[in-house]
Structures are given as C-alpha cells and as structure tokens.
C-alpha positions as CSV (number, residue, x, y, z in Angstrom):
1,M,19.6,-6.2,8.3
2,A,17.7,-5.1,10.9
3,R,14.8,-6.1,11.5
4,V,11.3,-4.5,12.8
5,A,8.2,-5.0,12.4
6,G,8.0,-8.2,11.5
7,L,9.7,-7.3,8.6
8,E,13.7,-7.0,7.9
9,I,14.7,-2.9,6.9
10,P,17.8,-2.1,4.1
11,N,21.0,-1.8,6.1
12,E,23.4,1.0,3.6
13,K,20.2,3.3,3.6
14,R,19.7,5.9,5.8
15,L,17.2,5.3,8.8
16,W,14.3,7.8,8.1
17,V,14.3,6.1,4.2
18,S,15.1,2.2,4.9
19,L,11.9,2.8,6.9
20,L,9.8,3.9,3.9
21,S,10.2,0.0,3.1
22,I,7.7,-0.8,6.1
23,Y,4.1,-1.3,4.2
24,G,1.9,1.7,6.1
25,I,5.2,4.4,7.4
26,G,5.7,6.6,4.1
27,E,7.9,9.6,4.3
28,K,6.1,12.1,7.4
29,T,6.0,9.0,9.4
30,A,9.7,8.1,9.1
31,K,10.1,11.5,10.0
32,R,8.4,11.6,12.4
33,I,8.8,8.2,14.1
34,C,12.8,9.6,14.0
35,E,12.1,12.6,15.4
36,D,10.0,11.0,19.0
37,T,12.4,8.5,19.0
38,K,15.3,11.2,19.0
39,L,16.8,9.9,16.6
40,D,18.9,11.2,13.9
41,P,17.1,10.3,10.4
42,D,20.3,11.1,8.7
43,M,22.0,7.6,10.4
44,I,23.0,4.4,7.9
45,V,20.8,1.2,10.0
46,G,23.5,-0.7,9.4
47,D,25.2,1.2,11.8
48,M,22.6,1.4,14.9
49,S,23.0,-0.4,18.4
50,E,20.7,-2.9,19.8
51,S,19.7,0.2,21.7
52,Q,18.2,2.3,19.5
53,L,17.0,-0.4,17.6
54,D,14.1,-1.9,21.0
55,I,13.7,2.0,21.0
56,L,12.5,2.4,17.4
57,R,11.4,-1.9,17.9
58,G,9.4,-0.5,20.8
59,Y,7.8,3.7,19.3
60,I,6.5,1.2,15.9
61,D,4.6,-1.9,17.8
62,K,3.9,0.7,20.2
63,N,2.0,3.5,18.2
64,I,2.1,3.0,14.3
65,E,-0.1,0.8,12.5
66,V,1.8,-1.8,10.2
67,E,2.2,-4.4,7.4
68,G,-0.8,-7.4,8.7
69,E,-2.2,-4.9,10.8
70,L,-3.3,-2.5,8.4
71,R,-3.3,-4.4,5.4
72,Q,-6.3,-6.7,7.5
73,K,-8.2,-3.1,8.6
74,V,-8.1,-2.1,5.1
75,F,-9.3,-5.7,3.9
76,R,-12.3,-5.5,6.8
77,D,-12.8,-1.8,5.9
78,I,-13.8,-3.0,2.4
79,K,-14.8,-6.0,3.2
80,R,-17.8,-4.1,5.9
81,L,-18.5,-1.4,2.3
82,K,-19.5,-5.1,0.0
83,D,-21.7,-5.8,2.9
84,I,-24.3,-3.4,3.8
85,R,-24.1,-3.0,-0.3
86,S,-23.0,1.0,-0.5
87,Y,-21.8,3.1,-3.9
88,R,-18.7,2.3,-2.8
89,G,-18.5,-1.0,-2.2
90,T,-20.7,-2.6,-4.7
91,R,-17.5,-0.2,-7.7
92,H,-15.2,-1.9,-5.3
93,K,-17.1,-5.7,-6.4
94,L,-17.2,-4.8,-10.0
95,G,-13.9,-3.4,-10.1
96,L,-14.4,0.2,-11.2
97,P,-13.3,3.1,-10.1
98,V,-14.0,4.3,-6.0
99,R,-14.2,8.1,-5.8
100,G,-16.4,9.2,-8.6
101,Q,-13.5,9.0,-11.8
102,R,-15.4,9.2,-15.0
103,T,-15.2,6.4,-17.0
104,R,-16.1,5.7,-20.8
105,H,-12.5,7.6,-21.7
106,N,-10.0,6.4,-18.3
107,A,-10.1,3.8,-15.9
108,H,-8.3,1.7,-18.1
109,T,-6.3,0.9,-15.4
110,R,-8.8,0.1,-13.2
111,K,-11.3,-1.3,-15.3
112,G,-8.7,-3.9,-17.7
113,R,-7.9,-2.7,-21.8
114,S,-10.8,-3.3,-23.6
115,R,-10.9,-6.1,-26.1
116,P,-13.2,-6.0,-29.9
117,V,-16.9,-6.4,-29.6
118,G,-18.6,-8.3,-32.1
119,G,-19.3,-10.4,-34.6
120,L,-16.2,-12.3,-36.9
121,K,-16.2,-11.1,-40.6
122,R,-17.0,-13.7,-43.3
123,K,-15.8,-13.6,-46.3
124,L,-19.2,-13.3,-49.4
125,E,-19.1,-16.4,-50.8
126,K,-19.7,-17.0,-54.8
127,T,-23.3,-18.2,-56.0
C-alpha cells in the first residue's frame, strides 16, 4: 500500500478513489489534486512509480490540510465556540442540532432516542 499524508491508501483502486480514504479529501479535491499534479486520475495506485507518489505527497503536504491537522482545527473551532458561549457553542455542549433544525419531532440522531417519562404503574390492592 502507498503511504500518503501519513495514511496507507488502497493499491488496487484508481488514484482519485484512493484519495477519498484520506480525511479532508472529497471528490472535487481528489480530482483537483490529480489535475494540478498532472497525474492520471484513473491510474491504479499500485502501478504508480515512486516519483509520481513523491509528487502526490509533496502536493498534499504543501497545499491541503488533512487528517490530524484538520481534525485538530475542527476541534479547536468547536472549543472556541463553546468558550465564548455563543449560541452554536451552547448547542454543541447540549448535543443538539447546531444549524437551526427543528427539535420537536426530529433530531433523534443528535439528541438520542427518547425514553418514556413517568412513574411505573402500580397494581391496586384490594382492601
């Protein structure tokens, strides 16, 4: 397997598809990388020469924020929102939707499934 951005990318897939396995690289970015480095996006990664891999690694390291750095940046941004007590930060803290979605009927994936509320029903005893 070829190592790019500190991550093993699949050898048996085409270049642009293999790049999708890296956090922070989507379809458009993968195709733009291939275009900018003048590498064929349909080339199988296992068939690439070491010099082509070096070109790819260099481009990604210099121009694109991926994997650990990107995860840290996202975490810092969310932490900053929480620290300044913005509305979005508060929503993150409470585990609720951040972007204005309704919560009365939906948002179960963000809030978690609801549990029944109330006491247990007791059997009435005859006196």
